[in-house]
C-alpha positions as CSV (number, residue, x, y, z in Angstrom):
1,M,32.8,94.8,90.3
2,Q,34.3,92.7,87.5
3,K,34.8,96.0,85.4
4,T,36.7,97.4,88.5
5,S,38.9,94.3,88.6
6,K,39.6,94.4,85.0
7,K,40.7,98.1,85.3
8,Y,43.0,97.2,88.1
9,M,44.5,94.3,86.1
10,M,45.1,96.5,83.1
11,L,46.8,99.2,85.3
12,I,49.0,96.5,86.8
13,V,50.0,95.2,83.3
14,C,50.6,98.6,82.1
15,L,53.0,99.3,85.0
16,I,54.9,96.1,84.6
17,A,55.2,96.8,80.9
18,T,56.5,100.2,81.4
19,T,59.0,99.0,84.0
20,A,60.2,96.3,81.6
21,A,60.4,98.8,78.8
22,M,62.6,101.0,80.8
23,A,64.7,98.4,82.4
24,Q,68.1,97.7,81.1
25,W,71.4,95.8,81.9
26,R,74.8,97.3,82.4
27,A,78.1,95.7,83.0
28,G,81.5,97.4,83.9
29,V,84.8,97.5,85.7
30,T,86.1,99.5,88.7
31,V,89.5,100.3,90.1
32,G,90.6,102.4,93.0
33,A,92.4,102.5,96.4
34,A,91.1,101.5,99.9
35,S,92.2,102.6,103.4
36,N,91.6,100.1,106.1
37,S,91.7,100.5,109.9
38,L,91.3,97.9,112.5
39,D,88.6,98.4,115.2
40,I,90.1,96.6,118.3
41,D,89.8,96.6,122.1
42,K,93.4,96.8,123.1
43,Q,92.8,95.7,126.6
44,Y,96.2,94.8,127.9
45,Q,98.1,95.9,125.0
46,Y,98.7,99.3,126.5
47,D,102.0,99.9,124.4
48,W,100.6,99.1,120.9
49,R,99.6,101.6,118.4
50,Y,97.5,100.8,115.3
51,N,97.3,102.8,112.1
52,N,95.5,102.3,108.8
53,R,97.1,101.2,105.5
54,W,96.1,101.7,101.8
55,G,95.6,99.0,99.3
56,M,94.1,98.3,95.9
57,D,90.4,97.7,95.2
58,F,89.2,96.5,91.8
59,G,86.5,94.4,90.3
60,A,83.6,93.6,87.9
61,V,80.1,94.9,88.2
62,G,76.7,93.9,86.9
63,Q,73.6,96.1,87.4
64,Y,70.0,95.7,86.4
65,D,68.2,99.2,86.2
66,F,64.5,98.7,86.8
67,T,63.8,102.5,86.2
68,D,65.9,105.6,85.8
69,W,66.3,105.9,89.4
70,F,66.3,102.5,91.0
71,A,68.6,99.6,90.2
72,V,70.1,96.4,91.8
73,R,73.9,96.0,91.7
74,A,76.2,93.1,92.3
75,E,79.8,93.0,92.2
76,L,83.0,90.8,92.5
77,N,85.9,92.8,94.0
78,Y,89.6,92.1,94.9
79,L,90.0,94.3,97.9
80,Q,93.3,94.9,99.9
81,R,92.9,95.4,103.5
82,G,95.7,96.0,106.0
83,Y,96.9,97.7,109.0
84,S,100.2,98.5,110.8
85,Q,100.9,98.0,114.5
86,H,104.1,99.2,116.4
87,R,105.3,99.3,120.1
88,T,106.1,102.3,122.1
89,G,108.3,102.9,125.2
90,L,110.9,100.2,126.1
91,N,109.7,98.1,123.2
92,A,110.0,100.7,120.5
93,G,111.4,99.3,117.2
94,T,108.9,96.4,117.0
95,E,106.6,97.0,113.9
96,Y,104.4,94.8,111.8
97,K,102.7,95.9,108.6
98,Y,99.9,93.6,107.5
99,R,98.4,93.3,103.9
100,H,95.3,91.1,103.7
101,N,93.8,90.3,100.4
102,Y,90.0,89.6,100.2
103,L,87.6,88.6,97.6
104,V,84.3,90.4,98.4
105,M,80.8,90.3,96.8
106,P,78.6,93.3,97.6
107,L,74.9,93.2,96.8
108,M,73.3,96.7,96.8
109,A,70.3,98.7,95.9
110,S,71.3,101.8,93.8
111,F,69.2,105.0,93.9
112,S,70.0,107.7,91.3
113,F,68.9,111.4,90.7
114,G,69.7,114.2,88.4
115,G,69.8,114.8,84.7
116,E,70.2,112.6,81.7
117,K,73.9,112.8,81.5
118,L,75.1,113.8,84.9
119,R,73.6,112.1,87.9
120,G,74.2,111.4,91.5
121,F,73.7,108.0,93.1
122,V,73.6,106.3,96.5
123,N,74.4,102.7,96.9
124,G,73.5,100.5,100.1
125,G,73.4,96.8,101.0
126,I,75.4,93.9,102.3
127,Y,78.4,92.0,101.3
128,G,80.2,88.7,102.0
129,G,84.1,88.1,101.7
130,Y,86.7,85.6,102.0
131,W,90.4,86.2,103.1
132,L,92.3,84.8,100.3
133,S,95.9,85.5,101.4
134,G,98.2,88.0,103.2
135,S,101.7,89.1,104.0
136,V,103.6,90.8,106.9
137,K,106.6,93.1,106.8
138,G,108.5,94.9,109.6
139,G,110.8,94.2,112.3
140,F,111.0,92.5,115.7
141,K,113.1,94.1,118.5
142,D,114.9,91.1,120.2
143,H,115.9,92.1,123.8
144,D,117.8,89.0,124.2
145,D,120.3,90.1,121.4
146,D,121.3,93.7,122.6
147,G,118.0,95.1,121.2
148,I,118.7,94.3,117.6
149,V,115.7,94.7,115.3
150,L,115.2,91.6,113.3
151,P,113.6,92.1,109.7
152,I,110.3,90.4,108.8
153,D,109.1,89.9,105.3
154,Q,107.0,86.8,104.6
155,D,103.6,85.5,103.7
156,Y,100.9,85.6,106.4
157,D,100.7,82.0,108.0
158,F,97.0,81.2,108.5
159,N,96.0,79.5,111.8
160,S,92.7,77.6,111.7
161,T,92.3,78.0,115.4
162,R,92.9,81.9,115.5
163,D,92.0,83.1,112.1
164,N,88.4,83.7,110.7
165,R,88.7,83.8,107.0
166,W,85.0,84.6,106.3
167,D,83.8,88.2,106.4
168,F,80.3,89.6,106.3
169,G,79.1,93.2,106.8
170,Y,77.3,96.3,105.6
171,V,78.4,98.4,102.5
172,G,77.2,101.8,101.3
173,G,78.5,104.6,99.0
174,I,77.7,107.8,97.3
175,G,79.0,109.0,93.9
176,V,78.5,110.8,90.5
177,E,77.8,109.3,87.2
178,Y,78.5,110.9,83.8
179,R,77.0,109.4,80.6
180,W,78.9,110.6,77.6
181,A,77.4,108.3,75.1
182,A,74.2,106.2,74.5
183,H,75.7,103.1,75.7
184,W,78.7,104.3,77.8
185,A,78.9,105.9,81.3
186,A,81.7,106.6,83.9
187,Q,81.3,106.7,87.8
188,V,83.4,107.8,90.7
189,E,82.3,106.6,94.1
190,A,83.3,106.9,97.8
191,R,82.5,103.7,99.6
192,Y,82.5,102.3,103.1
193,Y,82.6,98.7,104.2
194,Y,81.6,97.8,107.7
195,S,82.5,94.5,108.9
196,V,80.4,92.6,111.6
197,T,82.7,89.6,111.8
198,S,86.0,89.6,113.5
199,I,89.3,88.4,111.7
200,T,90.0,86.5,115.0
201,K,88.0,83.6,116.4
202,D,87.2,83.3,120.1
203,Y,90.1,81.1,120.8
204,M,91.3,82.8,124.0
205,L,89.6,83.4,127.4
206,I,90.1,87.1,126.9
207,K,88.0,88.4,124.0
208,D,90.1,89.7,121.2
209,G,87.8,90.8,118.5
210,R,89.3,92.7,115.5
211,Y,87.0,94.2,112.9
212,N,88.1,95.7,109.6
213,S,86.7,99.2,108.7
214,T,87.4,100.2,105.0
215,V,86.9,103.3,103.0
216,S,87.3,102.9,99.2
217,L,87.6,105.5,96.5
218,Q,87.1,104.2,93.0
219,A,86.2,105.0,89.4
220,G,84.5,102.8,86.8
221,V,83.5,102.5,83.3
222,F,80.2,100.9,82.3
223,Y,78.5,99.5,79.0
224,I,74.8,100.0,78.9
225,F,72.9,97.4,77.0
């Protein structure tokens, strides 16, 4: 019985030692573009139309590779989200273009497959974020002034009763990595952020939940220690 226990202990030690020998750190930077749309129940807003907007997405990455196929990845990204809305019918001419700047922190498991130089990978996990700032451009059609469209170009004015600046959700992506040197690799990735928190609080009797849905296309360079 004792011999069997020693064998299991030796096997566990060998597995841990093998994993530790293969494990390595990597750090890198990413840059790309993100298309954001707003998931919203328009309810009474029958004459409003919503469209997605593009913004920037860049950040810093830290990754710990336990094996050649499994790793844990943490990031700190500056992500621009936005959307546009315009009115139709008699109110045509009123349009707002929003740009919201977020600091997001994804934490993901990364699974890779393929050869030594060219590999595919899949990332998946959760993220938290904070709405840093924003801006709005467009025009407002004033019916009291012969229908003149008044231009708008200003910083977004946060309202603590209305705006929810914290953001949480799920994140996942798929991509390809090319390792061109012993310590250097490049990646391209298509990623999706699915928010489970509304950008507006429940401050009205009628529920007005608005959720960001973001697709990001990015490229990165990594140094492998």
